[in-house]
TIVO-2410 file (N, C-alpha, C; in nm, 3 decimals):
# residues 96
REC num residu      c1      c2      c3 atome chaine
REC   1      M   9.021   2.139   1.741     N      A
REC   1      M   8.929   2.245   1.699    CA      A
REC   1      M   8.873   2.313   1.824     C      A
REC   2      V   8.864   2.442   1.819     N      A
REC   2      V   8.812   2.520   1.929    CA      A
REC   2      V   8.663   2.541   1.908     C      A
REC   3      S   8.585   2.516   2.013     N      A
REC   3      S   8.441   2.538   2.003    CA      A
REC   3      S   8.401   2.656   2.090     C      A
REC   4      K   8.279   2.703   2.075     N      A
REC   4      K   8.232   2.816   2.154    CA      A
REC   4      K   8.227   2.783   2.303     C      A
REC   5      D   8.215   2.655   2.334     N      A
REC   5      D   8.208   2.614   2.474    CA      A
REC   5      D   8.344   2.620   2.544     C      A
REC   6      D   8.451   2.633   2.468     N      A
REC   6      D   8.585   2.634   2.526    CA      A
REC   6      D   8.620   2.766   2.596     C      A
REC   7      K   8.539   2.868   2.577     N      A
REC   7      K   8.562   2.999   2.636    CA      A
REC   7      K   8.696   3.057   2.596     C      A
REC   8      K   8.731   3.037   2.468     N      A
REC   8      K   8.855   3.089   2.412    CA      A
REC   8      K   8.826   3.155   2.277     C      A
REC   9      Y   8.898   3.263   2.249     N      A
REC   9      Y   8.896   3.324   2.116    CA      A
REC   9      Y   9.020   3.278   2.041     C      A
REC  10      V   9.007   3.265   1.911     N      A
REC  10      V   9.121   3.234   1.826    CA      A
REC  10      V   9.174   3.366   1.770     C      A
REC  11      I   9.305   3.386   1.785     N      A
REC  11      I   9.371   3.507   1.738    CA      A
REC  11      I   9.477   3.465   1.636     C      A
REC  12      W   9.469   3.521   1.517     N      A
REC  12      W   9.564   3.492   1.410    CA      A
REC  12      W   9.655   3.613   1.392     C      A
REC  13      P   9.784   3.593   1.362     N      A
REC  13      P   9.875   3.706   1.340    CA      A
REC  13      P   9.828   3.802   1.230     C      A
REC  14      L   9.763   3.751   1.127     N      A
REC  14      L   9.720   3.839   1.018    CA      A
REC  14      L   9.617   3.941   1.064     C      A
REC  15      Y   9.555   3.923   1.179     N      A
REC  15      Y   9.462   4.023   1.232    CA      A
REC  15      Y   9.530   4.157   1.255     C      A
REC  16      F   9.663   4.155   1.278     N      A
REC  16      F   9.738   4.274   1.314    CA      A
REC  16      F   9.836   4.320   1.206     C      A
REC  17      D   9.836   4.253   1.090     N      A
REC  17      D   9.935   4.278   0.986    CA      A
REC  17      D   9.892   4.391   0.893     C      A
REC  18      R   9.969   4.498   0.892     N      A
REC  18      R   9.933   4.614   0.810    CA      A
REC  18      R   9.944   4.586   0.661     C      A
REC  19      N  10.009   4.479   0.622     N      A
REC  19      N  10.023   4.443   0.481    CA      A
REC  19      N   9.906   4.358   0.430     C      A
REC  20      I   9.812   4.327   0.517     N      A
REC  20      I   9.693   4.249   0.483    CA      A
REC  20      I   9.573   4.343   0.482     C      A
REC  21      S   9.491   4.333   0.380     N      A
REC  21      S   9.372   4.419   0.374    CA      A
REC  21      S   9.265   4.368   0.471     C      A
REC  22      R   9.169   4.453   0.498     N      A
REC  22      R   9.055   4.412   0.581    CA      A
REC  22      R   8.982   4.295   0.513     C      A
REC  23      H   8.972   4.305   0.383     N      A
REC  23      H   8.903   4.200   0.306    CA      A
REC  23      H   8.973   4.064   0.320     C      A
REC  24      M   9.106   4.066   0.334     N      A
REC  24      M   9.182   3.941   0.344    CA      A
REC  24      M   9.200   3.893   0.488     C      A
REC  25      G   9.150   3.971   0.585     N      A
REC  25      G   9.150   3.920   0.722    CA      A
REC  25      G   9.202   4.008   0.833     C      A
REC  26      R   9.258   4.125   0.800     N      A
REC  26      R   9.303   4.212   0.908    CA      A
REC  26      R   9.183   4.259   0.988     C      A
REC  27      K   9.194   4.262   1.121     N      A
REC  27      K   9.080   4.299   1.206    CA      A
REC  27      K   9.095   4.435   1.273     C      A
REC  28      V   9.218   4.489   1.276     N      A
REC  28      V   9.238   4.619   1.340    CA      A
REC  28      V   9.264   4.724   1.232     C      A
REC  29      S   9.251   4.850   1.268     N      A
REC  29      S   9.273   4.958   1.171    CA      A
REC  29      S   9.420   4.963   1.130     C      A
REC  30      L   9.447   5.027   1.018     N      A
REC  30      L   9.585   5.043   0.973    CA      A
REC  30      L   9.669   5.116   1.077     C      A
REC  31      K   9.608   5.211   1.145     N      A
REC  31      K   9.677   5.288   1.248    CA      A
REC  31      K   9.722   5.197   1.363     C      A
REC  32      Q   9.644   5.095   1.392     N      A
REC  32      Q   9.675   5.003   1.501    CA      A
REC  32      Q   9.762   4.886   1.457     C      A
REC  33      A   9.766   4.859   1.327     N      A
REC  33      A   9.837   4.742   1.274    CA      A
REC  33      A   9.988   4.763   1.274     C      A
REC  34      V  10.061   4.652   1.266     N      A
REC  34      V  10.208   4.654   1.263    CA      A
REC  34      V  10.258   4.573   1.143     C      A
REC  35      D  10.385   4.593   1.108     N      A
REC  35      D  10.446   4.515   1.001    CA      A
REC  35      D  10.487   4.378   1.054     C      A
REC  36      K  10.448   4.276   0.984     N      A
REC  36      K  10.488   4.138   1.013    CA      A
REC  36      K  10.479   4.102   1.161     C      A
REC  37      P  10.360   4.098   1.218     N      A
REC  37      P  10.346   4.063   1.359    CA      A
REC  37      P  10.391   3.919   1.385     C      A
REC  38      L  10.469   3.900   1.488     N      A
REC  38      L  10.519   3.768   1.523    CA      A
REC  38      L  10.429   3.702   1.627     C      A
REC  39      L  10.413   3.573   1.613     N      A
REC  39      L  10.331   3.495   1.706    CA      A
REC  39      L  10.379   3.516   1.850     C      A
REC  40      E  10.510   3.516   1.867     N      A
REC  40      E  10.569   3.532   2.000    CA      A
REC  40      E  10.534   3.668   2.062     C      A
REC  41      N  10.537   3.773   1.981     N      A
REC  41      N  10.503   3.906   2.032    CA      A
REC  41      N  10.355   3.916   2.068     C      A
REC  42      I  10.271   3.854   1.989     N      A
REC  42      I  10.127   3.853   2.020    CA      A
REC  42      I  10.103   3.777   2.149     C      A
REC  43      M  10.173   3.666   2.166     N      A
REC  43      M  10.161   3.586   2.288    CA      A
REC  43      M  10.203   3.668   2.411     C      A
REC  44      H  10.314   3.742   2.400     N      A
REC  44      H  10.359   3.825   2.513    CA      A
REC  44      H  10.259   3.937   2.544     C      A
REC  45      A  10.201   3.996   2.439     N      A
REC  45      A  10.101   4.100   2.459    CA      A
REC  45      A   9.978   4.044   2.530     C      A
REC  46      A   9.933   3.927   2.487     N      A
REC  46      A   9.816   3.863   2.549    CA      A
REC  46      A   9.847   3.824   2.694     C      A
REC  47      K   9.969   3.780   2.716     N      A
REC  47      K  10.010   3.743   2.852    CA      A
REC  47      K  10.011   3.865   2.943     C      A
REC  48      S  10.059   3.978   2.892     N      A
REC  48      S  10.063   4.100   2.973    CA      A
REC  48      S   9.922   4.150   3.006     C      A
REC  49      L   9.824   4.111   2.924     N      A
REC  49      L   9.684   4.147   2.949    CA      A
REC  49      L   9.612   4.039   3.031     C      A
REC  50      Q   9.687   3.940   3.075     N      A
REC  50      Q   9.636   3.829   3.157    CA      A
REC  50      Q   9.523   3.753   3.088     C      A
REC  51      L   9.547   3.719   2.960     N      A
REC  51      L   9.447   3.648   2.880    CA      A
REC  51      L   9.479   3.499   2.867     C      A
REC  52      N   9.579   3.452   2.939     N      A
REC  52      N   9.618   3.310   2.941    CA      A
REC  52      N   9.632   3.253   2.799     C      A
REC  53      P   9.726   3.306   2.722     N      A
REC  53      P   9.741   3.261   2.583    CA      A
REC  53      P   9.793   3.118   2.570     C      A
REC  54      V   9.740   3.047   2.471     N      A
REC  54      V   9.787   2.913   2.436    CA      A
REC  54      V   9.829   2.921   2.289     C      A
REC  55      V   9.955   2.889   2.261     N      A
REC  55      V  10.009   2.900   2.126    CA      A
REC  55      V   9.995   2.766   2.053     C      A
REC  56      E   9.947   2.773   1.930     N      A
REC  56      E   9.940   2.657   1.840    CA      A
REC  56      E  10.019   2.694   1.715     C      A
REC  57      K  10.147   2.655   1.710     N      A
REC  57      K  10.239   2.700   1.606    CA      A
REC  57      K  10.211   2.645   1.466     C      A
REC  58      N  10.152   2.530   1.453     N      A
REC  58      N  10.136   2.469   1.321    CA      A
REC  58      N   9.998   2.487   1.260     C      A
REC  59      S   9.927   2.588   1.304     N      A
REC  59      S   9.793   2.615   1.249    CA      A
REC  59      S   9.803   2.715   1.134     C      A
REC  60      A   9.711   2.702   1.040     N      A
REC  60      A   9.705   2.793   0.927    CA      A
REC  60      A   9.566   2.856   0.918     C      A
REC  61      H   9.562   2.986   0.895     N      A
REC  61      H   9.435   3.056   0.879    CA      A
REC  61      H   9.365   3.001   0.754     C      A
REC  62      P   9.234   2.978   0.759     N      A
REC  62      P   9.164   2.921   0.645    CA      A
REC  62      P   9.184   2.996   0.512     C      A
REC  63      S   9.194   3.128   0.515     N      A
REC  63      S   9.213   3.202   0.389    CA      A
REC  63      S   9.359   3.203   0.343     C      A
REC  64      H   9.449   3.159   0.428     N      A
REC  64      H   9.592   3.147   0.395    CA      A
REC  64      H   9.640   3.007   0.434     C      A
REC  65      H   9.568   2.907   0.389     N      A
REC  65      H   9.591   2.770   0.434    CA      A
REC  65      H   9.731   2.717   0.401     C      A
REC  66      W   9.802   2.780   0.310     N      A
REC  66      W   9.936   2.734   0.272    CA      A
REC  66      W  10.043   2.789   0.367     C      A
REC  67      K  10.008   2.888   0.450     N      A
REC  67      K  10.103   2.947   0.545    CA      A
REC  67      K  10.070   2.900   0.687     C      A
REC  68      K  10.159   2.826   0.746     N      A
REC  68      K  10.138   2.780   0.884    CA      A
REC  68      K  10.203   2.879   0.980     C      A
REC  69      N  10.136   2.994   0.995     N      A
REC  69      N  10.187   3.100   1.081    CA      A
REC  69      N  10.149   3.082   1.228     C      A
REC  70      G  10.062   2.987   1.256     N      A
REC  70      G  10.020   2.963   1.393    CA      A
REC  70      G   9.903   3.050   1.435     C      A
REC  71      R   9.855   3.021   1.554     N      A
REC  71      R   9.746   3.099   1.612    CA      A
REC  71      R   9.760   3.095   1.763     C      A
REC  72      I   9.685   3.183   1.829     N      A
REC  72      I   9.687   3.190   1.974    CA      A
REC  72      I   9.543   3.185   2.023     C      A
REC  73      L   9.521   3.109   2.127     N      A
REC  73      L   9.391   3.103   2.192    CA      A
REC  73      L   9.399   3.188   2.318     C      A
REC  74      I   9.301   3.276   2.337     N      A
REC  74      I   9.299   3.361   2.455    CA      A
REC  74      I   9.164   3.350   2.525     C      A
REC  75      D   9.163   3.384   2.653     N      A
REC  75      D   9.039   3.381   2.731    CA      A
REC  75      D   8.940   3.484   2.681     C      A
REC  76      K   8.813   3.450   2.691     N      A
REC  76      K   8.705   3.542   2.654    CA      A
REC  76      K   8.670   3.629   2.774     C      A
REC  77      K   8.749   3.733   2.797     N      A
REC  77      K   8.724   3.821   2.911    CA      A
REC  77      K   8.641   3.942   2.873     C      A
REC  78      E   8.645   3.981   2.744     N      A
REC  78      E   8.569   4.093   2.690    CA      A
REC  78      E   8.531   4.058   2.547     C      A
REC  79      K   8.466   4.153   2.479     N      A
REC  79      K   8.437   4.131   2.337    CA      A
REC  79      K   8.568   4.116   2.262     C      A
REC  80      K   8.567   4.034   2.158     N      A
REC  80      K   8.689   4.006   2.082    CA      A
REC  80      K   8.748   4.133   2.021     C      A
REC  81      T   8.665   4.222   1.970     N      A
REC  81      T   8.718   4.344   1.908    CA      A
REC  81      T   8.793   4.430   2.009     C      A
REC  82      I   8.743   4.435   2.129     N      A
REC  82      I   8.810   4.514   2.234    CA      A
REC  82      I   8.945   4.451   2.268     C      A
REC  83      L   8.947   4.319   2.281     N      A
REC  83      L   9.073   4.250   2.312    CA      A
REC  83      L   9.174   4.266   2.198     C      A
REC  84      L   9.128   4.260   2.074     N      A
REC  84      L   9.218   4.278   1.961    CA      A
REC  84      L   9.281   4.418   1.962     C      A
REC  85      K   9.203   4.519   1.996     N      A
REC  85      K   9.256   4.655   2.003    CA      A
REC  85      K   9.360   4.667   2.115     C      A
REC  86      K   9.335   4.601   2.227     N      A
REC  86      K   9.430   4.606   2.339    CA      A
REC  86      K   9.560   4.534   2.303     C      A
REC  87      I   9.548   4.421   2.236     N      A
REC  87      I   9.668   4.348   2.193    CA      A
REC  87      I   9.745   4.432   2.090     C      A
REC  88      A   9.673   4.494   1.996     N      A
REC  88      A   9.736   4.577   1.894    CA      A
REC  88      A   9.812   4.693   1.958     C      A
REC  89      E   9.753   4.752   2.060     N      A
REC  89      E   9.819   4.862   2.131    CA      A
REC  89      E   9.951   4.815   2.194     C      A
REC  90      K   9.949   4.698   2.255     N      A
REC  90      K  10.070   4.641   2.315    CA      A
REC  90      K  10.175   4.612   2.207     C      A
REC  91      L  10.132   4.562   2.093     N      A
REC  91      L  10.226   4.532   1.984    CA      A
REC  91      L  10.291   4.661   1.933     C      A
REC  92      R  10.213   4.766   1.919     N      A
REC  92      R  10.266   4.894   1.872    CA      A
REC  92      R  10.365   4.952   1.973     C      A
REC  93      Q  10.336   4.939   2.102     N      A
REC  93      Q  10.427   4.987   2.205    CA      A
REC  93      Q  10.560   4.913   2.197     C      A
REC  94      K  10.555   4.784   2.170     N      A
REC  94      K  10.676   4.704   2.162    CA      A
REC  94      K  10.761   4.744   2.041     C      A
REC  95      K  10.696   4.779   1.928     N      A
REC  95      K  10.767   4.817   1.806    CA      A
REC  95      K  10.836   4.952   1.819     C      A
REC  96      Q  10.787   5.038   1.907     N      A
REC  96      Q  10.843   5.175   1.918    CA      A
REC  96      Q  10.964   5.178   2.007     C      A
***
């Protein structure tokens, strides 16, 4: 379990999934979201932003506990919303 003292944010793939509503957990706008974001792509985006990502493949988001899509832990270098937007931008660049 990650605590606030660990200086890490938890990032779930559904934060960037355009097929997930805001109510169900998406954190970025539809304009910034992508179809079926992969854990590996999110990890590469976080790595390119020098956020020292740590991948946990067998984790499941609490609202989707039946899907073990994994999660990524990143350094707390800025506010989480800012980092999510930067990661989303990298993901969109990769898709184009």
